[in-house]
N, C-alpha and C positions, 0 to 999 in steps of 0.2 A: 259958094265951093266948099272956101275953109269951113263953112257953120255946118254941115253936113259932116266933113271927116272928124271935125270935134264932137258931134253927137256923136257919130258909129262910135268914137273911139272912149267917151264916156260913159256907153251903153255895153261893151268888151269889159272895161274896168267895173263896170258893176258886176254885172256877172260873175266875173274873178272875186270878187270881193264875196260874192253871195256861197259861191263855191269854196273859196277859203272858210270861209267862216261856216259852214256845214262840214265840212273836214274838223276844222278846230273846235266845235262842238262834238261831233262824233267822238273822237278821238277824248275830251272832257267826261262825256257819258260812259266812256267803255272804262275811265281809269277810275273816277269817281262816284259811278252809281253801283253803289253793292249788289256782289251776290247772295240773296241769302238762303243761307240750309236750315233744314228743320231734319234728324235724324233722330230715329228710334228702335230701343235695341230689344229685343224679351225672348226671356226663356224661363219658363216655369215650368211645369210636367210635360208639356209638349216639346219639342226642337228647336232649336235657335230659328228667328224670324224677325227679320231686320225688312225698317223701311226708311228710303232719305226722299227727300222732295230739295230741289235746288230750283230757285227761280231769279229771274233779271227783268229790271226795268217795267217795275208793275204788275210781274207773272205774265210778259210778254211771250218769252222764252220759258219754257220750263220743262227740267228732266226730273223725271219720275221713276225709282228703282228700289225694288222688294226683291226678296228674296225667304222662300219659302219651303220647305217640302225638299231640299236641297237644291233648288233651282231657282234663278234667278230670271229678271227680265228687266231691262230698263226700256223706256218710252221717251223721245222725243219730242215736242212737242211745242207749236207755236200757234197761241191764242188758243181755239177747242179744235187745233189741227194737229194729227200725228202725223210726225212727218217722220220716222223711223221708228221702230221696237226690235230689240237685240233681245237674244235668249241664250241664257246662261245653265248649261251648256249648248252650247252651238245647232243649229238644226231640228230642235225641237218642237213640233207641233201635233195636230191630229195626227191620229195614226189614219192612213188609207188602208179602204178597203179593196181588201184582192178580188178583183174579177174572177167571176166563178167558170172554171173549163171543164167541160164535156167528158168525163171518163173514159179513156180510149178501149178501156179493159168491156166494156161494156155492147160495145159494138164488136169487137173483134172476138165474144166468146172466153170463155174460161181459161185460163194458161194454163199451159202444162207446167207440170211437175216434174222439174229433172231428179232422179234419184243419183247420188255422191255415188262413185264406185268406191267400195274398199281396197284401200292401198294393198298392195303385196305386204304379205308380211315378211320378217327380215327373219334370218333365223338364231334361235335362243340359243342359250347358253346348252338346255341339255340333248338338244340337238346336236351342237357339236361336238360333247362330249360319245354322243353313241355312237358316232362319226369316226371320232377316234379310235372309240373300242375296237370296232370293224374294223377299221384297217390294221390293227396291232395284233388284233385275231386271224387275219388272214396273213398276215408275215408271220406268225407263227406256228400254222397251218403250212406255209409254204418253207419254214426252215426242218420241224420236221417229216415232212415226206423226202425232203433231200437229204435230211441227215441219216436214211439207210442206207445209200450209195455214198461209200469214201471218198468224199473229193480230194483236191490237194490242197497245199496252204497257199497260193497264189490263188486260187480258184475260192475257198472259202474269202481271203481279204477281196475279193473285188465283190463277191455278193454283200459281205458286209457293209460298206461302202455305197453297193445299190439300193439296200435296205434302209441306211440312215438316212439317204439325197430324197430314197419315194417316201420315209415318214415326214420330214422338214416340209418339200413338197405338198402332201396333205393336208399338215396345220397350215400349213399359209394360205393355203386354197379355201380352208373354213373358216377361217378368221374374219368376225362380219366387219363392215367399213365403220360400224359405231370406233371400235379398238383403234383403227387408225386416226379417225378424227382427235379421238381422245389425246393421241399420241401427240399429234401437230397442235391441240390447242395446249396441250405442255409444255412444248417446244415455242410457241408464240410467250407466252405468261413467263417463260427462263429469259426470254431474248429481251421484253418490256422491259425488267426488272433490272436485268443486265445494261438498258439504257435508262433505266431510270435516274439515275443522278447525273449524267451530263443535260438532262432533259430541267432538272429542278435548278442546273448551273446555268443555263440559256437563258431561264425564265427567272431567274431571281437578276442574274445580268440585265436583261432589257426593263425588268423594272425599274433597277436602279436606275439607269440610262433616263428614262421616262422623267421619274422624280426628279434626278438633277437639271434636266431640261425646263422644268416646268418650276423649278427653284432659282434656275438664272432669269426666267423669263420675268417673274417678279421681282426679282432683284432691279431688273432691268428696267423694271416700271415703273417701278417705287424710288429709284435714284434721283430727280429732279427733286420729292418731296422730301427727302432727308436731308439737303441744305439748310439755310440760314432761309433764303428767299421765301423755300418752299414752307417752310415751319412758317412764319410771319402769315404767308399767303392763307394758310390752311387756318392760324386764327381769325383772319379777315372773314374768310368765310363760314366758320362757325358763327361768328357775329352776324352775316348777313340773315343766317338761314332763322338765329333765335328772332332776329328783326321781322320777319314774315311768320313766323309762328305766333310772337307778341298780339300780330292785328290779324291772325285767320282762328286765333281760338276761342271754345264756343261761351257764349257771353252768359248761357243760364242751362244749367244740368239739374236736373231733376230726377227722382226716381229710388232703386235702393239696389243694394246686393248682397247678396247672401250666398255663401259657400264657407266648405270646411274641405280642409283635404286630409281628415283623419289623424294627424298627427300637430298638436297644440304648437310645437315651438315654431315649424313652418306657414302653420296659419299667423301665429301673432308675426310673424315677421311680415308677410304679405299683407296685413291689415297695417303694419304700419309704412310700409311701403308705399300702398294705397294714399294713408291719409298723405305722405309726403306729396306725391304727385298729383293732388286735385288741385285746381285753380281756387280763388277765393269765391270764383261764381259760384260753386258748388253749395253752396248755402242748407239747399233741399236736397240735400244728395245723402242718403241713410246707408251706413255700412253695417253690417248685420253675420260678426265672425261665428260660426259653429265650431268651437273648440276638440266636438266630441264626434262629430260625425261628416260624412264625407260628401258632399253634394253643392251644387251652382242652380244658384236662382239669380234672374236680374231680372229688372226694369229699366230702361234709362233713358232720357228725352234728351237730346240736346240740340241747342237752336244759335247762331250764330250768324255773322256775316263775313264777305271776303270782299276786300278791296285790293284792287290789280294795281293803283299807283305804289305799293310798296314794291311791286315785282318790277314795275320802271325806275323807280327809283334804285333800286341795287342794282340794273341792267346799267344805267348810267355812272352810275361810280366803278361796274368793273370796267367799264369804257374808259375811262379817265386815267385808271390806274395801271401804272408802268407796271409794278409787280407782277399782274395777273397776266398781261401778254409776255411778260418774260418767260414766266412759268410754262407757258401754253407752248414755247417753242423750246424749253428743255422738255418738257414732255413728247414733243415731237423728235427730239434731239438734233435740232439744228443749231446751227452755231448763234453763239450772241451777236448782237447788230453793232460794227463799230460805230463808234461817234467821231463824227467830222467834225476833224480837228481844224479849228479856224487859222486862218494866213495871216499874219502879222504884218501888219501894212507897213509898208519900207519908207523910212524916214527920207524925205527928198532933201 
């Protein structure tokens, strides 16, 4: 019985050791097997074209990215099988043909053509003036006919008032609607002009409040980085980023760049900057500045590899670093942890 238990435990231990060994091997493969990349960018007489191939573990996993005619495509492959393809911009594919539909007009016969009705003509200025002349002539005729009989002074005043009121009513009745609309628009414009300074003041006040709120939010978020601990941590982070770039930079750069800005001084400054930024691996890269014409041509091929163990090293350093966790607490605006005071042992 004891021998059987020991053999079962032995088998279980062997299985656990195999599983542990597989996990460790998988972690080591992920960390130390590099991701190889090959990037080719070209622009001559045609538009910009780019192609990138990323492979891992003897091309077991492969990602192919292409950019041509302002359209991109990415294919993720395992061995010879495509798992997923992504189009940039998304949703582009072969256009689908629309199904043919029968025209309903063929069955129902010719369509009826509706003749638009002419709008009623509004009274013009000539008709208004003619009507005014008629009314004035009628009033003058009445006055001449009534003037034969000698009325009293009171009757003459009443007649004058009635004539004036009738003329005003006739003029008001003849006025077109356009004049009233124009007057209304003029009044609206005047009211808007009177309200314009107040609107400008309100908008300026709201804009100042928004800018002030954004500035305060930026200051609130940037406060932790303005301390001594924050500055020290930022320097560390810059060092970690440079450590990653050193391991991931291209191992070989070939090709040329032919450019010109049309301004000799700017072209010379750009040439010096490119020479300064080029790594030592760009021995086969040719720079051809043109100090007279404005143009841009290039054909660049970059190859290199990326090892993920550098990411693991940076992550471990950050996990162990206390300043990093203190900076995170400051970014979240949480109070710092209180250090536990050691209790002094009482002497017996």
